[in-house]
N, C-alpha and C positions, 0 to 999 in steps of 0.2 A: 503494499500500500505508499503510494506517494507522500509523506511526510507536506504540511500545508506549511506554505511559504510563513516565514516571522511577518513578514511589511509585507503589504500590496498597495500599488496603485493604481486604478484602476478608473483612466479616462483620462487624467488630473491638467486642471489647467489656471494657472497663473497669469492673471491679467493686473496693470499696473492704469486706474484711468483705460486711456485708448494702447496701452503697450500691451502689447502680449508677451511678456519671461519664459514661460514655461506651454508648448503646448501639446495638450493631450496624454500625456506621458500613461502605457501600461509597463507599471516594470514589478518584477517580484520577485525579493529579496529572503533565502533561506536562511536560517536559521544554526550560526557560527559561519556563516559565507562573510571572507573578505574580497568588502564592493568594493568598485573606487568611481567619482565620478570626474569624467576629466572636457577639459574643453575648453578653449581662451574663455578671455575676459566677456563679458557681457551673452555666456551661451544660453546662463541657466541652473544650470549645476550648482551653485550657492543655494538660491530659490527652493530649490527643491531638497535638498538640505534645509532647507528653513521651513518650509511647510513641517518632514518628520518630523522636528523642532517644536513646532509650534507657535514657533514665534510670526508666523502668516499663515495666512488659510486660504485652500484655496478655493476660486472663484467657481469650477465648477469640479466633478470627478469625486470621487472617495480615495484616501489615505485606510490603510484598516492595517490594528500591530493584536501579531498575536489575535487575527482574526475579525476583530472587535474596531467598528469604524472610529475614528481619533481627530474628524475633521475639528470636533464642537470641543474639543478636550485641552485647557490648561494646559499650555511647558511643563505647568509644577507635578501635574498627574499624569502623563506620559512616561517616565523613568527610563526618558532619553536623553540621555547627558551629552554637553559636546566640549569638544578642548577646542578653540579660540584659536585663529591664528592670533591672535595679537595673546596670547592664554592668558590672559582675565586673571593670573592673580592677583589678590588680594596685600598690597605696598605693607599694611598696616596693622599682619597678622604673621606667621613664623610661619614655618615647611611643617610643621605636623598641625599648628591653628588651621590653614589653608588646607592639608587633606584632609582634615578634623571636621571644614567647618559643614561638608552636605549633611553629614551622621548629623549632627548637633541642628540642625532645621528640621532632619523626622526623631526630635526629640529623643534620640538616642542617649543612657545615662553620662555621663560624661569619663569614668570608666570604659566602659566598654569602646568606645568612638576613638578612644586614643592608646589604647588595645589591636584593633583592626585596622587606624591608621600607622602607625609601625611597622603592622607587619606587612606596609603594601609597598610601605617608604625602604622597607628592607627588600623587600620581593626586583623597586624599581633601584633598588642596589645603590640610595642619596640617603640610607638611617643617620649615615653619624651625618650630614646635614640637617636634623630636625633640630637642634634650634637656633638656625642660622633665620636673618633677613631675608627677603626675596630678593633683595636691592648685593645682598652679596653672594649670589649664586650664579655661574655659567650662561646663557644660553643651553647646554643639554641639559645644565638640572634641573633649569628653570621646566623644558620640556618632561619629566619626568617628572615636577611635582605637580604640570597640570596634567597629566595622564594617571597617577594616582589622586589626587582630587578625583577625575571620573570616574577612576575604579573602586575608589572604596568604596563605595553602593552596590558594586558587584550586579551592575545592569543585563542586563537584556542584549542589547545595543547601546556602541558609543561612532556618536555623530560625529566627525575630529574634520574642517573649513582648516585645509591648507597649514597646516601645524608645523608645516620644516622651512615655510619662503622664507625665517629670518636668519636660516641656519648658512651657513660655512657650506662647501661643498663636501669636507671629506666630513662632517662632522653631520652630514646631512644621510649620509650613504654607513652611516653607526645604527641614525636612530631612525631609517629603514628596516635593517634587523632589528632593531628594538622591537617594533611594534610588528612586526611578522612576526620573530617568537612568541613578544606578549598573546596577541592576536591568538594563536593556533593552544601556547598552552592554558590562555581560560577559556577557549568558549568561545565567548562573546563576539556577537556579529560584529564587526564593523564598517563604517561610510563611510569615503574618506573622501575629501573634497577636494579634487589637487589640475592643474596648466599640465604639469609633468610628468611624461611622457612614464621618463623612468622610475619617477615611484611610483607611479597606479602598475606598471610591467612587473616589476620586479614584488612587488608584493603582493598586488590583491589575489584572487581565484578570478573572480571575475571583472571586465571593466565595463565601461559605459562612455562613452564616447557623443559629445550630443553639441552642438549647432543652433545657431535662432532656435533658442527653446524646446531644437525636438531631439530627439534619439537615433542617432546616426547610425549607430553599429551597440550590437552589444556579444560578447564572447570573451574565453580568455585570451589571456595575452598573447598565445604563442595564435591561438586562431584572426586574431584578426592584426599581426605582424603581418602571416602568412598570406592570409587573404583578405582583404581590406573587400568592406560589401560596394562602396561607393567612390569614385573621383576625390569626394572628399576629404572622407576616411585616409586617402590614401599619400593625398595632401597632406597633413595635416601630420599622419607620422613621418613624412620624412625622409624615413627610407628605402622607397622604390622610385626609383625613374620611368617615365610616365606616355606612353607612347597615343599620340592619339589621332583618331581619323575615321575612314569606313569598312563596314565586317565585307567579308571578301570572298570568295574560292577562287585558287590559285591553278594553274592548268590540270594539276593531278584531285582535280576537288576539296583539296586540304581547305583548312577556314584557314583567313588569313586577316589582317588590317592592317590597309589601306593608307600609310601617313606621310611627312613633308619627307621625314629625317628613311624612308623605306619600308616596304612591305613586312611586315614575320604571320610568320605560323605563330599560331595560336595550338594552346595546349589541345590535347584529342579526347577530346569533351565534347565526340558531340555537334549539332550545328551550335554556334554563335548564334543565332540568332536570326535577324532578318538580312539578308544583302543588303545592301548601303546605308543603314543603319547607325547612326555615328557612335563610336565606343570608346573606352582605352582598354589598351591593357597595360598592368604595371608590370614588371619583373626586380628584383629586390637588390639594393649597390652591391648586396655579398657575391650574388650568384652569376654577376657578372666576368667573362675573364677577357684577359685583356691578351691584344695581341703585337706584337710584334710588324708580322708583312698577313697578308690577305689571309684568313685561315682555311684547310679545305676542310671537306666532309663539317660543314656547319648548315642549321637551319638560317639560322640565325643572326647575322651578320650588322657592320656599321661601321661607317670611317669617321672616325672622331681626332680631333689636333686637341694633345691634350693646351686644357688654359690657367692648371691651377695645382695645389695639393694644402689637403691637410694632414697634422699627423695628433694622432690621441693613442701615445702609450702604444702598447704591443700594435696598432692600425695606422693604418693613415688611407687617408681619401682622397681620392684622385679623381679631379672636374674635366672634363671634355665637352668639346663643341665641335657638331655634327655642322655636316653642309648651310646643310634649310636653319642650322642658328640653336638647335635645342640641347640643352646642358645635359647631361647623361655624366652618371657618377659612380664610382666603381672601388667599394672600400673593400681591404687586402690587410693583412697579416701583410709585415717586411720582407719574412722570410718568401715571400707566395711571386714577390715583385721582386724583390734580389738576378733575376734573371733579365728586366728591361732595364735600357737608357731612358729613364725616364728624362726627360728634358722641357718648357715650356715651346711651345707653337708647332712641335715633332705631330705628324699623323701617327694613327695606331690604330687596331682594330679590333672594333669591341663584338664579344656574341654571348652569347646562351642557349640552351634547350629551351624547346616550346614547354616541356612537362615546368621550363620555373616561372614561364607567365602566369599571371592569372590576368583574366578581364576582369572590368568591372563596366555603373554604369558611369552615365556624365553625368 
């Protein structure tokens, strides 16, 4: 028997005057899931989170928590604590008093709430800072206090609104590990808002990509990365080269796409659509091969001049431009590029297997 979702959005719409911030969302969130809402500023992800928290009321539709409608339930009665981007810690309380605060508001006795607060500080590995003022803590330590303050009430669900945005890059990576491990250990459902692909894809079980108030795609990080559903998603992720054109068939009857950069054979998945229909072929930058000379026995290739390079740790991203002016990116390890004499302005040949392509809607 399929377990009922912990949270359901059923046709949820949110308008602010004439502006529609969220357009008819249908979304189920499972118990124990780490779900990330991702998109650029203004896409509706934070408004969606705020409606779940009870800080905004839906204009249309129903939000259910454990099967019960919560549209009219005030935020303090929902048991949906939130970790804010600003953390919103109380500067007039020390660390342990911050963590105790929610328990105090619930009427828990002083000894019991102190014991539970200290247990969570120990779990977050900051028990030694219990008596410190918030101003005496580092950014990462404050982050852990904010998490302990929200989790001390042991909720079914925790909402997080871009909580790592103010941290430096190295600390972000460490806190991502802390958050993911914490979610796995506790089994608490996390709903996490971010504009960062690296955060969402490294932590979440499923990712919801939003644009202009609409859900563009929902899936596992692997599925979305490998098979974006639309041109928008492929563009947003930024990891695919996109060749736009019209669907056709070649002389052998194979499905192809005719683009300004060339005609390319599509994945062998049957008829790709209506011939003449506009569409786009995406190819991950990691699946492109680079050749000094025109390759033999390949089905898809395009000539392009090198226009730039970018090194990131163990990998390099090489930028090329086709004769039609389209930019093509290739990401490889330094070992994979070692045999090539990479020079700006030099002509190379890029190739990929049809099976490495993915057709998306415009």
